[in-house]
C-alpha positions in Angstrom: -3.9 -15.2 -6.6 -3.6 -14.3 -3.0 -4.6 -16.4 0.0 -5.3 -15.5 3.6 -2.1 -15.7 5.8 0.2 -14.7 2.9 2.6 -11.8 3.4 2.3 -8.9 1.0 4.2 -5.6 0.5 2.0 -2.6 -0.3 2.3 1.2 -0.5 -0.4 2.8 1.7 -1.8 5.6 -0.4 -4.7 7.0 1.7 -6.8 6.4 4.8 -9.7 4.0 4.7 -13.3 4.5 5.7 -13.1 2.7 9.0 -11.0 3.7 12.0 -7.2 3.2 11.6 -7.4 1.7 8.1 -5.1 2.4 5.2 -5.8 1.7 1.5 -3.3 0.5 -1.1 -3.8 -0.6 -4.7 -2.1 -3.4 -6.7 -0.8 -2.9 -10.2 -4.0 -4.4 -11.6 -6.2 -1.9 -9.6 -7.2 -4.3 -6.9 -7.9 -2.4 -3.7 -6.1 -3.5 -0.5 -7.7 -2.4 2.8 -5.2 -2.6 5.6 -6.1 -2.5 9.3 -3.7 -0.6 11.6 -2.1 1.3 8.7 -3.6 4.8 8.9 -0.4 6.2 10.3 1.6 4.5 7.5 0.2 6.6 4.7 2.8 7.3 2.0 5.0 4.4 3.2 5.6 0.8 2.0 4.7 -1.8 4.6 4.6 -5.6 4.9 1.1 -6.9 5.7 -0.5 -10.2 6.3 -3.6 -11.0 4.1 -6.6 -11.7 6.2 -9.3 -12.2 3.5 -10.0 -11.8 -0.2 -13.5 -10.9 -1.5 -14.8 -10.9 -5.0 -17.3 -8.0 -5.6 -19.2 -6.8 -8.6 -16.6 -4.1 -9.0 -13.7 -6.5 -8.7 -11.5 -8.2 -6.1 -10.8 -6.6 -2.7 -8.0 -7.8 -0.4 -8.1 -7.2 3.3 -5.0 -7.3 5.4 -3.4 -6.3 8.7 -0.3 -4.3 9.4 1.5 -5.5 12.6 3.5 -2.5 13.8 5.2 -4.7 16.4 6.9 -6.6 13.6 9.4 -3.8 13.4 9.4 -3.4 9.6 12.5 -1.3 9.1 11.4 0.0 5.7 8.1 1.3 7.0 9.6 3.0 10.0 11.5 5.6 8.1 10.0 8.8 7.0 9.3 9.6 3.4 12.3 11.3 2.0 14.4 10.1 4.9 17.3 7.8 4.5 16.2 4.2 3.9 12.7 5.2 2.8 11.0 5.1 -0.5 12.6 7.4 -3.1 10.4 8.0 -6.2 11.0 10.5 -9.0 8.3 11.2 -11.6 9.6 11.9 -15.1 8.0 14.5 -17.4 5.8 11.8 -19.1 4.4 10.7 -15.7 6.5 7.5 -15.3 7.9 6.8 -11.9 11.5 5.7 -11.3 12.5 4.5 -7.9 15.6 3.2 -6.2 15.4 -0.2 -4.7 11.6 -0.3 -4.7 9.1 -1.2 -7.5 6.9 1.6 -8.8 3.8 2.4 -6.8 0.6 1.2 -8.5 -1.5 3.9 -10.1 -4.3 5.4 -8.0 -7.6 4.9 -9.9 -9.4 7.5 -7.7 -8.7 10.8 -9.7 -10.6 12.9 -7.2 -7.5 13.2 -5.0 -5.4 15.0 -7.6 
């Protein structure tokens, strides 16, 4: 259960529908829409939850990335030192150093 105001760490997977949004997914498939996160695609960021909505398709979480917070993990480039390092094995599993695996992306149209 997630409540407004709580911090959360997510991997921004793609851009959202509205200006400057990023989209992440939790392990259970819950979509997380993050304001101010478009430029953080392919990075892990700390966000603050602003609201949670239950829809007919499931739960959606809305949050905000505060770039002024100076999140050291999100400021590094993918593949750069200190960033996220994921390797995919032949059977599709992900193994990372220091970070949990990214949630699976339920939208297969981007493959």
